[in-house]
mmCIF file of the N, C-alpha and C atoms, coordinates in Angstrom:
data_MODEL
# 
_entry.id   MODEL 
# 
loop_
_atom_site.group_PDB 
_atom_site.id 
_atom_site.type_symbol 
_atom_site.label_atom_id 
_atom_site.label_alt_id 
_atom_site.label_comp_id 
_atom_site.label_asym_id 
_atom_site.label_entity_id 
_atom_site.label_seq_id 
_atom_site.pdbx_PDB_ins_code 
_atom_site.Cartn_x 
_atom_site.Cartn_y 
_atom_site.Cartn_z 
_atom_site.occupancy 
_atom_site.B_iso_or_equiv 
_atom_site.pdbx_formal_charge 
_atom_site.auth_seq_id 
_atom_site.auth_comp_id 
_atom_site.auth_asym_id 
_atom_site.auth_atom_id 
_atom_site.pdbx_PDB_model_num 
ATOM 1   N N  . MET A 1 1  ? 111.324 55.292  90.369  1.00 0.00 ? 1  MET A N  1 
ATOM 2   C CA . MET A 1 1  ? 111.811 56.714  89.497  1.00 0.00 ? 1  MET A CA 1 
ATOM 3   C C  . MET A 1 1  ? 110.836 57.311  89.916  1.00 0.00 ? 1  MET A C  1 
ATOM 4   N N  . SER A 1 2  ? 109.581 57.207  89.377  1.00 0.00 ? 2  SER A N  1 
ATOM 5   C CA . SER A 1 2  ? 107.936 58.359  89.209  1.00 0.00 ? 2  SER A CA 1 
ATOM 6   C C  . SER A 1 2  ? 107.770 58.291  90.615  1.00 0.00 ? 2  SER A C  1 
ATOM 7   N N  . ASP A 1 3  ? 107.958 57.958  91.704  1.00 0.00 ? 3  ASP A N  1 
ATOM 8   C CA . ASP A 1 3  ? 107.479 58.644  92.684  1.00 0.00 ? 3  ASP A CA 1 
ATOM 9   C C  . ASP A 1 3  ? 108.362 59.550  93.568  1.00 0.00 ? 3  ASP A C  1 
ATOM 10  N N  . LYS A 1 4  ? 109.810 59.431  93.076  1.00 0.00 ? 4  LYS A N  1 
ATOM 11  C CA . LYS A 1 4  ? 110.570 60.893  93.358  1.00 0.00 ? 4  LYS A CA 1 
ATOM 12  C C  . LYS A 1 4  ? 110.205 61.716  93.057  1.00 0.00 ? 4  LYS A C  1 
ATOM 13  N N  . LYS A 1 5  ? 110.606 63.170  93.989  1.00 0.00 ? 5  LYS A N  1 
ATOM 14  C CA . LYS A 1 5  ? 109.574 64.407  93.485  1.00 0.00 ? 5  LYS A CA 1 
ATOM 15  C C  . LYS A 1 5  ? 110.825 65.426  93.004  1.00 0.00 ? 5  LYS A C  1 
ATOM 16  N N  . LYS A 1 6  ? 110.201 65.845  92.431  1.00 0.00 ? 6  LYS A N  1 
ATOM 17  C CA . LYS A 1 6  ? 111.293 66.964  91.578  1.00 0.00 ? 6  LYS A CA 1 
ATOM 18  C C  . LYS A 1 6  ? 111.680 67.531  92.655  1.00 0.00 ? 6  LYS A C  1 
ATOM 19  N N  . ASN A 1 7  ? 112.394 68.488  92.974  1.00 0.00 ? 7  ASN A N  1 
ATOM 20  C CA . ASN A 1 7  ? 113.095 69.103  94.013  1.00 0.00 ? 7  ASN A CA 1 
ATOM 21  C C  . ASN A 1 7  ? 113.759 70.347  93.135  1.00 0.00 ? 7  ASN A C  1 
ATOM 22  N N  . PHE A 1 8  ? 113.094 71.595  92.628  1.00 0.00 ? 8  PHE A N  1 
ATOM 23  C CA . PHE A 1 8  ? 113.698 72.440  92.145  1.00 0.00 ? 8  PHE A CA 1 
ATOM 24  C C  . PHE A 1 8  ? 113.243 73.863  93.033  1.00 0.00 ? 8  PHE A C  1 
ATOM 25  N N  . ALA A 1 9  ? 114.375 74.219  92.906  1.00 0.00 ? 9  ALA A N  1 
ATOM 26  C CA . ALA A 1 9  ? 114.258 75.736  94.048  1.00 0.00 ? 9  ALA A CA 1 
ATOM 27  C C  . ALA A 1 9  ? 113.974 76.708  93.416  1.00 0.00 ? 9  ALA A C  1 
ATOM 28  N N  . PHE A 1 10 ? 113.139 76.834  92.090  1.00 0.00 ? 10 PHE A N  1 
ATOM 29  C CA . PHE A 1 10 ? 111.734 77.043  91.787  1.00 0.00 ? 10 PHE A CA 1 
ATOM 30  C C  . PHE A 1 10 ? 110.840 77.046  90.906  1.00 0.00 ? 10 PHE A C  1 
ATOM 31  N N  . THR A 1 11 ? 109.558 77.828  91.319  1.00 0.00 ? 11 THR A N  1 
ATOM 32  C CA . THR A 1 11 ? 108.424 77.308  89.827  1.00 0.00 ? 11 THR A CA 1 
ATOM 33  C C  . THR A 1 11 ? 108.136 78.171  88.825  1.00 0.00 ? 11 THR A C  1 
ATOM 34  N N  . LYS A 1 12 ? 107.806 77.940  88.542  1.00 0.00 ? 12 LYS A N  1 
ATOM 35  C CA . LYS A 1 12 ? 106.905 79.103  87.238  1.00 0.00 ? 12 LYS A CA 1 
ATOM 36  C C  . LYS A 1 12 ? 106.258 79.766  87.634  1.00 0.00 ? 12 LYS A C  1 
ATOM 37  N N  . GLU A 1 13 ? 105.560 80.505  88.662  1.00 0.00 ? 13 GLU A N  1 
ATOM 38  C CA . GLU A 1 13 ? 105.183 81.047  89.252  1.00 0.00 ? 13 GLU A CA 1 
ATOM 39  C C  . GLU A 1 13 ? 106.383 82.305  89.335  1.00 0.00 ? 13 GLU A C  1 
ATOM 40  N N  . ASN A 1 14 ? 107.477 81.272  90.092  1.00 0.00 ? 14 ASN A N  1 
ATOM 41  C CA . ASN A 1 14 ? 108.426 82.124  90.512  1.00 0.00 ? 14 ASN A CA 1 
ATOM 42  C C  . ASN A 1 14 ? 109.667 82.986  90.065  1.00 0.00 ? 14 ASN A C  1 
ATOM 43  N N  . TYR A 1 15 ? 109.546 81.885  88.295  1.00 0.00 ? 15 TYR A N  1 
ATOM 44  C CA . TYR A 1 15 ? 110.297 83.013  87.403  1.00 0.00 ? 15 TYR A CA 1 
ATOM 45  C C  . TYR A 1 15 ? 109.077 83.969  86.185  1.00 0.00 ? 15 TYR A C  1 
ATOM 46  N N  . LYS A 1 16 ? 108.212 83.514  86.989  1.00 0.00 ? 16 LYS A N  1 
ATOM 47  C CA . LYS A 1 16 ? 107.005 85.121  86.341  1.00 0.00 ? 16 LYS A CA 1 
ATOM 48  C C  . LYS A 1 16 ? 107.225 86.516  86.836  1.00 0.00 ? 16 LYS A C  1 
ATOM 49  N N  . TRP A 1 17 ? 106.703 86.071  88.409  1.00 0.00 ? 17 TRP A N  1 
ATOM 50  C CA . TRP A 1 17 ? 107.667 87.078  88.723  1.00 0.00 ? 17 TRP A CA 1 
ATOM 51  C C  . TRP A 1 17 ? 108.805 87.899  88.823  1.00 0.00 ? 17 TRP A C  1 
ATOM 52  N N  . MET A 1 18 ? 110.076 87.030  89.009  1.00 0.00 ? 18 MET A N  1 
ATOM 53  C CA . MET A 1 18 ? 111.460 87.447  88.551  1.00 0.00 ? 18 MET A CA 1 
ATOM 54  C C  . MET A 1 18 ? 111.808 88.639  87.295  1.00 0.00 ? 18 MET A C  1 
ATOM 55  N N  . LEU A 1 19 ? 110.330 87.916  86.269  1.00 0.00 ? 19 LEU A N  1 
ATOM 56  C CA . LEU A 1 19 ? 110.226 88.218  84.906  1.00 0.00 ? 19 LEU A CA 1 
ATOM 57  C C  . LEU A 1 19 ? 109.812 90.014  85.355  1.00 0.00 ? 19 LEU A C  1 
ATOM 58  N N  . ILE A 1 20 ? 108.611 90.213  85.777  1.00 0.00 ? 20 ILE A N  1 
ATOM 59  C CA . ILE A 1 20 ? 108.254 91.430  86.223  1.00 0.00 ? 20 ILE A CA 1 
ATOM 60  C C  . ILE A 1 20 ? 108.901 92.366  86.278  1.00 0.00 ? 20 ILE A C  1 
ATOM 61  N N  . GLY A 1 21 ? 109.601 92.024  88.013  1.00 0.00 ? 21 GLY A N  1 
ATOM 62  C CA . GLY A 1 21 ? 110.739 92.361  88.653  1.00 0.00 ? 21 GLY A CA 1 
ATOM 63  C C  . GLY A 1 21 ? 111.695 93.018  87.599  1.00 0.00 ? 21 GLY A C  1 
ATOM 64  N N  . ILE A 1 22 ? 112.587 92.416  86.356  1.00 0.00 ? 22 ILE A N  1 
ATOM 65  C CA . ILE A 1 22 ? 113.381 92.811  86.100  1.00 0.00 ? 22 ILE A CA 1 
ATOM 66  C C  . ILE A 1 22 ? 113.385 93.781  84.406  1.00 0.00 ? 22 ILE A C  1 
ATOM 67  N N  . GLY A 1 23 ? 111.379 93.584  84.786  1.00 0.00 ? 23 GLY A N  1 
ATOM 68  C CA . GLY A 1 23 ? 110.848 94.910  83.841  1.00 0.00 ? 23 GLY A CA 1 
ATOM 69  C C  . GLY A 1 23 ? 110.837 95.792  84.264  1.00 0.00 ? 23 GLY A C  1 
ATOM 70  N N  . VAL A 1 24 ? 110.166 95.670  86.039  1.00 0.00 ? 24 VAL A N  1 
ATOM 71  C CA . VAL A 1 24 ? 110.480 97.274  86.349  1.00 0.00 ? 24 VAL A CA 1 
ATOM 72  C C  . VAL A 1 24 ? 111.531 97.695  86.651  1.00 0.00 ? 24 VAL A C  1 
ATOM 73  N N  . LEU A 1 25 ? 112.703 96.801  86.833  1.00 0.00 ? 25 LEU A N  1 
ATOM 74  C CA . LEU A 1 25 ? 114.061 97.402  87.431  1.00 0.00 ? 25 LEU A CA 1 
ATOM 75  C C  . LEU A 1 25 ? 114.042 98.474  85.889  1.00 0.00 ? 25 LEU A C  1 
ATOM 76  N N  . PHE A 1 26 ? 114.309 97.979  84.413  1.00 0.00 ? 26 PHE A N  1 
ATOM 77  C CA . PHE A 1 26 ? 114.425 98.200  83.481  1.00 0.00 ? 26 PHE A CA 1 
ATOM 78  C C  . PHE A 1 26 ? 113.536 99.521  83.151  1.00 0.00 ? 26 PHE A C  1 
ATOM 79  N N  . LEU A 1 27 ? 112.435 99.566  84.220  1.00 0.00 ? 27 LEU A N  1 
ATOM 80  C CA . LEU A 1 27 ? 111.246 100.857 83.647  1.00 0.00 ? 27 LEU A CA 1 
ATOM 81  C C  . LEU A 1 27 ? 111.707 101.639 84.451  1.00 0.00 ? 27 LEU A C  1 
ATOM 82  N N  . GLY A 1 28 ? 112.665 101.847 85.491  1.00 0.00 ? 28 GLY A N  1 
ATOM 83  C CA . GLY A 1 28 ? 113.126 102.407 86.605  1.00 0.00 ? 28 GLY A CA 1 
ATOM 84  C C  . GLY A 1 28 ? 114.196 103.072 85.955  1.00 0.00 ? 28 GLY A C  1 
ATOM 85  N N  . PHE A 1 29 ? 115.436 102.370 85.500  1.00 0.00 ? 29 PHE A N  1 
ATOM 86  C CA . PHE A 1 29 ? 116.295 102.671 84.776  1.00 0.00 ? 29 PHE A CA 1 
ATOM 87  C C  . PHE A 1 29 ? 116.186 103.733 83.474  1.00 0.00 ? 29 PHE A C  1 
ATOM 88  N N  . ILE A 1 30 ? 115.177 103.625 82.866  1.00 0.00 ? 30 ILE A N  1 
ATOM 89  C CA . ILE A 1 30 ? 114.674 103.767 81.968  1.00 0.00 ? 30 ILE A CA 1 
ATOM 90  C C  . ILE A 1 30 ? 113.803 105.366 82.541  1.00 0.00 ? 30 ILE A C  1 
ATOM 91  N N  . THR A 1 31 ? 112.964 105.634 83.036  1.00 0.00 ? 31 THR A N  1 
ATOM 92  C CA . THR A 1 31 ? 112.467 106.636 83.940  1.00 0.00 ? 31 THR A CA 1 
ATOM 93  C C  . THR A 1 31 ? 113.625 107.743 84.239  1.00 0.00 ? 31 THR A C  1 
ATOM 94  N N  . MET A 1 32 ? 114.724 107.135 85.038  1.00 0.00 ? 32 MET A N  1 
ATOM 95  C CA . MET A 1 32 ? 115.863 108.169 85.522  1.00 0.00 ? 32 MET A CA 1 
ATOM 96  C C  . MET A 1 32 ? 116.563 108.784 84.040  1.00 0.00 ? 32 MET A C  1 
ATOM 97  N N  . SER A 1 33 ? 116.872 107.586 83.215  1.00 0.00 ? 33 SER A N  1 
ATOM 98  C CA . SER A 1 33 ? 117.480 108.085 81.870  1.00 0.00 ? 33 SER A CA 1 
ATOM 99  C C  . SER A 1 33 ? 116.883 109.431 81.261  1.00 0.00 ? 33 SER A C  1 
ATOM 100 N N  . LEU A 1 34 ? 115.309 109.426 81.338  1.00 0.00 ? 34 LEU A N  1 
ATOM 101 C CA . LEU A 1 34 ? 114.493 110.716 80.935  1.00 0.00 ? 34 LEU A CA 1 
ATOM 102 C C  . LEU A 1 34 ? 114.789 111.792 81.315  1.00 0.00 ? 34 LEU A C  1 
ATOM 103 N N  . ASP A 1 35 ? 115.274 111.981 82.498  1.00 0.00 ? 35 ASP A N  1 
ATOM 104 C CA . ASP A 1 35 ? 114.999 113.314 82.890  1.00 0.00 ? 35 ASP A CA 1 
ATOM 105 C C  . ASP A 1 35 ? 115.682 114.474 82.148  1.00 0.00 ? 35 ASP A C  1 
ATOM 106 N N  . SER A 1 36 ? 115.451 115.683 81.703  1.00 0.00 ? 36 SER A N  1 
ATOM 107 C CA . SER A 1 36 ? 116.293 116.545 80.682  1.00 0.00 ? 36 SER A CA 1 
ATOM 108 C C  . SER A 1 36 ? 117.040 117.390 81.469  1.00 0.00 ? 36 SER A C  1 
ATOM 109 N N  . THR A 1 37 ? 117.352 117.151 82.904  1.00 0.00 ? 37 THR A N  1 
ATOM 110 C CA . THR A 1 37 ? 117.854 118.246 83.739  1.00 0.00 ? 37 THR A CA 1 
ATOM 111 C C  . THR A 1 37 ? 119.513 118.050 83.212  1.00 0.00 ? 37 THR A C  1 
ATOM 112 N N  . PRO A 1 38 ? 120.379 118.872 83.395  1.00 0.00 ? 38 PRO A N  1 
ATOM 113 C CA . PRO A 1 38 ? 121.562 118.548 83.383  1.00 0.00 ? 38 PRO A CA 1 
ATOM 114 C C  . PRO A 1 38 ? 122.488 117.705 84.820  1.00 0.00 ? 38 PRO A C  1 
ATOM 115 N N  . HIS A 1 39 ? 122.742 116.349 84.386  1.00 0.00 ? 39 HIS A N  1 
ATOM 116 C CA . HIS A 1 39 ? 122.947 115.227 85.546  1.00 0.00 ? 39 HIS A CA 1 
ATOM 117 C C  . HIS A 1 39 ? 121.973 114.138 85.800  1.00 0.00 ? 39 HIS A C  1 
ATOM 118 N N  . GLY A 1 40 ? 120.717 114.511 85.198  1.00 0.00 ? 40 GLY A N  1 
ATOM 119 C CA . GLY A 1 40 ? 119.625 113.875 86.135  1.00 0.00 ? 40 GLY A CA 1 
ATOM 120 C C  . GLY A 1 40 ? 119.649 114.666 87.409  1.00 0.00 ? 40 GLY A C  1 
ATOM 121 N N  . GLN A 1 41 ? 119.732 115.849 88.040  1.00 0.00 ? 41 GLN A N  1 
ATOM 122 C CA . GLN A 1 41 ? 119.011 115.967 89.026  1.00 0.00 ? 41 GLN A CA 1 
ATOM 123 C C  . GLN A 1 41 ? 117.971 116.827 89.111  1.00 0.00 ? 41 GLN A C  1 
ATOM 124 N N  . GLY A 1 42 ? 117.009 116.232 88.106  1.00 0.00 ? 42 GLY A N  1 
ATOM 125 C CA . GLY A 1 42 ? 115.040 116.815 88.064  1.00 0.00 ? 42 GLY A CA 1 
ATOM 126 C C  . GLY A 1 42 ? 114.412 115.819 88.935  1.00 0.00 ? 42 GLY A C  1 
ATOM 127 N N  . PHE A 1 43 ? 113.194 115.577 88.884  1.00 0.00 ? 43 PHE A N  1 
ATOM 128 C CA . PHE A 1 43 ? 112.131 115.029 89.747  1.00 0.00 ? 43 PHE A CA 1 
ATOM 129 C C  . PHE A 1 43 ? 112.247 113.440 88.923  1.00 0.00 ? 43 PHE A C  1 
ATOM 130 N N  . LEU A 1 44 ? 112.520 113.121 87.524  1.00 0.00 ? 44 LEU A N  1 
ATOM 131 C CA . LEU A 1 44 ? 112.829 112.049 87.358  1.00 0.00 ? 44 LEU A CA 1 
ATOM 132 C C  . LEU A 1 44 ? 114.014 110.915 87.754  1.00 0.00 ? 44 LEU A C  1 
ATOM 133 N N  . GLY A 1 45 ? 114.952 111.808 87.710  1.00 0.00 ? 45 GLY A N  1 
ATOM 134 C CA . GLY A 1 45 ? 116.314 111.013 88.082  1.00 0.00 ? 45 GLY A CA 1 
ATOM 135 C C  . GLY A 1 45 ? 116.857 110.967 89.427  1.00 0.00 ? 45 GLY A C  1 
ATOM 136 N N  . LEU A 1 46 ? 116.263 111.878 90.628  1.00 0.00 ? 46 LEU A N  1 
ATOM 137 C CA . LEU A 1 46 ? 116.086 111.701 91.421  1.00 0.00 ? 46 LEU A CA 1 
ATOM 138 C C  . LEU A 1 46 ? 115.324 111.350 93.108  1.00 0.00 ? 46 LEU A C  1 
ATOM 139 N N  . THR A 1 47 ? 113.686 110.764 92.087  1.00 0.00 ? 47 THR A N  1 
ATOM 140 C CA . THR A 1 47 ? 112.868 110.702 92.950  1.00 0.00 ? 47 THR A CA 1 
ATOM 141 C C  . THR A 1 47 ? 112.151 109.637 92.283  1.00 0.00 ? 47 THR A C  1 
ATOM 142 N N  . LEU A 1 48 ? 111.606 109.896 90.730  1.00 0.00 ? 48 LEU A N  1 
ATOM 143 C CA . LEU A 1 48 ? 110.407 109.332 90.456  1.00 0.00 ? 48 LEU A CA 1 
ATOM 144 C C  . LEU A 1 48 ? 111.330 107.679 90.173  1.00 0.00 ? 48 LEU A C  1 
ATOM 145 N N  . GLY A 1 49 ? 112.124 107.464 89.760  1.00 0.00 ? 49 GLY A N  1 
ATOM 146 C CA . GLY A 1 49 ? 113.543 106.310 89.122  1.00 0.00 ? 49 GLY A CA 1 
ATOM 147 C C  . GLY A 1 49 ? 113.769 105.825 90.469  1.00 0.00 ? 49 GLY A C  1 
ATOM 148 N N  . PRO A 1 50 ? 114.752 106.158 90.877  1.00 0.00 ? 50 PRO A N  1 
ATOM 149 C CA . PRO A 1 50 ? 114.913 105.766 91.994  1.00 0.00 ? 50 PRO A CA 1 
ATOM 150 C C  . PRO A 1 50 ? 113.630 104.592 93.010  1.00 0.00 ? 50 PRO A C  1 
ATOM 151 N N  . ILE A 1 51 ? 112.780 105.574 93.326  1.00 0.00 ? 51 ILE A N  1 
ATOM 152 C CA . ILE A 1 51 ? 111.687 104.965 93.953  1.00 0.00 ? 51 ILE A CA 1 
ATOM 153 C C  . ILE A 1 51 ? 110.839 103.189 92.877  1.00 0.00 ? 51 ILE A C  1 
ATOM 154 N N  . ILE A 1 52 ? 111.084 103.510 92.027  1.00 0.00 ? 52 ILE A N  1 
ATOM 155 C CA . ILE A 1 52 ? 110.642 102.473 90.742  1.00 0.00 ? 52 ILE A CA 1 
ATOM 156 C C  . ILE A 1 52 ? 111.492 101.130 90.978  1.00 0.00 ? 52 ILE A C  1 
ATOM 157 N N  . ILE A 1 53 ? 112.917 102.073 91.235  1.00 0.00 ? 53 ILE A N  1 
ATOM 158 C CA . ILE A 1 53 ? 113.907 100.354 91.077  1.00 0.00 ? 53 ILE A CA 1 
ATOM 159 C C  . ILE A 1 53 ? 113.280 100.064 92.323  1.00 0.00 ? 53 ILE A C  1 
ATOM 160 N N  . VAL A 1 54 ? 113.762 100.661 93.901  1.00 0.00 ? 54 VAL A N  1 
ATOM 161 C CA . VAL A 1 54 ? 113.348 100.031 95.188  1.00 0.00 ? 54 VAL A CA 1 
ATOM 162 C C  . VAL A 1 54 ? 112.033 99.415  94.517  1.00 0.00 ? 54 VAL A C  1 
ATOM 163 N N  . ALA A 1 55 ? 110.920 99.332  94.268  1.00 0.00 ? 55 ALA A N  1 
ATOM 164 C CA . ALA A 1 55 ? 109.930 98.736  93.912  1.00 0.00 ? 55 ALA A CA 1 
ATOM 165 C C  . ALA A 1 55 ? 109.940 97.176  93.423  1.00 0.00 ? 55 ALA A C  1 
ATOM 166 N N  . GLY A 1 56 ? 111.215 97.226  91.990  1.00 0.00 ? 56 GLY A N  1 
ATOM 167 C CA . GLY A 1 56 ? 111.317 96.060  91.401  1.00 0.00 ? 56 GLY A CA 1 
ATOM 168 C C  . GLY A 1 56 ? 112.121 95.431  92.180  1.00 0.00 ? 56 GLY A C  1 
ATOM 169 N N  . PHE A 1 57 ? 112.841 95.786  92.892  1.00 0.00 ? 57 PHE A N  1 
ATOM 170 C CA . PHE A 1 57 ? 113.828 95.032  94.159  1.00 0.00 ? 57 PHE A CA 1 
ATOM 171 C C  . PHE A 1 57 ? 112.718 94.393  95.010  1.00 0.00 ? 57 PHE A C  1 
ATOM 172 N N  . ILE A 1 58 ? 112.143 95.113  95.102  1.00 0.00 ? 58 ILE A N  1 
ATOM 173 C CA . ILE A 1 58 ? 110.847 94.629  96.107  1.00 0.00 ? 58 ILE A CA 1 
ATOM 174 C C  . ILE A 1 58 ? 110.704 93.040  95.584  1.00 0.00 ? 58 ILE A C  1 
ATOM 175 N N  . ILE A 1 59 ? 110.430 93.416  94.371  1.00 0.00 ? 59 ILE A N  1 
ATOM 176 C CA . ILE A 1 59 ? 109.503 92.397  93.569  1.00 0.00 ? 59 ILE A CA 1 
ATOM 177 C C  . ILE A 1 59 ? 110.687 90.930  93.435  1.00 0.00 ? 59 ILE A C  1 
ATOM 178 N N  . GLU A 1 60 ? 111.767 91.348  93.025  1.00 0.00 ? 60 GLU A N  1 
ATOM 179 C CA . GLU A 1 60 ? 112.560 90.299  93.238  1.00 0.00 ? 60 GLU A CA 1 
ATOM 180 C C  . GLU A 1 60 ? 113.745 89.515  94.433  1.00 0.00 ? 60 GLU A C  1 
ATOM 181 N N  . PHE A 1 61 ? 113.061 90.404  95.274  1.00 0.00 ? 61 PHE A N  1 
ATOM 182 C CA . PHE A 1 61 ? 113.078 89.646  96.750  1.00 0.00 ? 61 PHE A CA 1 
ATOM 183 C C  . PHE A 1 61 ? 111.557 88.836  96.867  1.00 0.00 ? 61 PHE A C  1 
ATOM 184 N N  . PHE A 1 62 ? 110.470 89.235  96.390  1.00 0.00 ? 62 PHE A N  1 
ATOM 185 C CA . PHE A 1 62 ? 109.195 88.731  96.841  1.00 0.00 ? 62 PHE A CA 1 
ATOM 186 C C  . PHE A 1 62 ? 109.497 87.121  96.143  1.00 0.00 ? 62 PHE A C  1 
ATOM 187 N N  . ALA A 1 63 ? 109.750 87.286  94.570  1.00 0.00 ? 63 ALA A N  1 
ATOM 188 C CA . ALA A 1 63 ? 109.546 86.001  93.643  1.00 0.00 ? 63 ALA A CA 1 
ATOM 189 C C  . ALA A 1 63 ? 110.587 85.061  94.196  1.00 0.00 ? 63 ALA A C  1 
ATOM 190 N N  . ILE A 1 64 ? 111.961 85.349  95.065  1.00 0.00 ? 64 ILE A N  1 
ATOM 191 C CA . ILE A 1 64 ? 113.188 84.656  95.536  1.00 0.00 ? 64 ILE A CA 1 
ATOM 192 C C  . ILE A 1 64 ? 112.197 83.771  96.443  1.00 0.00 ? 64 ILE A C  1 
ATOM 193 N N  . PHE A 1 65 ? 111.692 84.661  97.425  1.00 0.00 ? 65 PHE A N  1 
ATOM 194 C CA . PHE A 1 65 ? 111.208 83.974  98.624  1.00 0.00 ? 65 PHE A CA 1 
ATOM 195 C C  . PHE A 1 65 ? 110.037 83.387  98.412  1.00 0.00 ? 65 PHE A C  1 
ATOM 196 N N  . LYS A 1 66 ? 109.338 83.363  97.582  1.00 0.00 ? 66 LYS A N  1 
ATOM 197 C CA . LYS A 1 66 ? 107.722 83.237  97.365  1.00 0.00 ? 66 LYS A CA 1 
ATOM 198 C C  . LYS A 1 66 ? 107.620 81.660  97.542  1.00 0.00 ? 66 LYS A C  1 
ATOM 199 N N  . LYS A 1 67 ? 107.200 81.313  98.101  1.00 0.00 ? 67 LYS A N  1 
ATOM 200 C CA . LYS A 1 67 ? 106.904 79.161  98.397  1.00 0.00 ? 67 LYS A CA 1 
ATOM 201 C C  . LYS A 1 67 ? 106.102 78.819  97.032  1.00 0.00 ? 67 LYS A C  1 
ATOM 202 N N  . SER A 1 68 ? 106.011 77.704  96.645  1.00 0.00 ? 68 SER A N  1 
ATOM 203 C CA . SER A 1 68 ? 105.017 77.571  96.199  1.00 0.00 ? 68 SER A CA 1 
ATOM 204 C C  . SER A 1 68 ? 103.679 76.377  96.749  1.00 0.00 ? 68 SER A C  1 
ATOM 205 N N  . LYS A 1 69 ? 102.467 76.780  96.441  1.00 0.00 ? 69 LYS A N  1 
ATOM 206 C CA . LYS A 1 69 ? 101.389 76.337  97.390  1.00 0.00 ? 69 LYS A CA 1 
ATOM 207 C C  . LYS A 1 69 ? 101.505 75.058  97.407  1.00 0.00 ? 69 LYS A C  1 
ATOM 208 N N  . THR A 1 70 ? 102.608 73.996  96.571  1.00 0.00 ? 70 THR A N  1 
ATOM 209 C CA . THR A 1 70 ? 101.827 72.954  97.135  1.00 0.00 ? 70 THR A CA 1 
ATOM 210 C C  . THR A 1 70 ? 103.616 71.740  97.628  1.00 0.00 ? 70 THR A C  1 
ATOM 211 N N  . GLU A 1 71 ? 104.314 72.931  98.232  1.00 0.00 ? 71 GLU A N  1 
ATOM 212 C CA . GLU A 1 71 ? 104.990 72.533  99.433  1.00 0.00 ? 71 GLU A CA 1 
ATOM 213 C C  . GLU A 1 71 ? 104.967 72.442  100.273 1.00 0.00 ? 71 GLU A C  1 
ATOM 214 N N  . GLU A 1 72 ? 105.561 71.820  100.984 1.00 0.00 ? 72 GLU A N  1 
ATOM 215 C CA . GLU A 1 72 ? 105.210 71.720  102.292 1.00 0.00 ? 72 GLU A CA 1 
ATOM 216 C C  . GLU A 1 72 ? 105.850 71.118  103.958 1.00 0.00 ? 72 GLU A C  1 
# 
């Protein structure tokens, strides 16, 4: 039993990057909600918030597809 390798899909580092990505996504949604113009039509709601959200999704994709260093 000890010679069998545990084959999990994600490592601890993957989960760390996933949490960072979720935090960035949350930050993007908060940024969008801080826009003071009606219906969020200002710079924060239309430009900065969506850019931060896209960055969060890029981090999430990186976290999912990142392979561990010990994998061969």
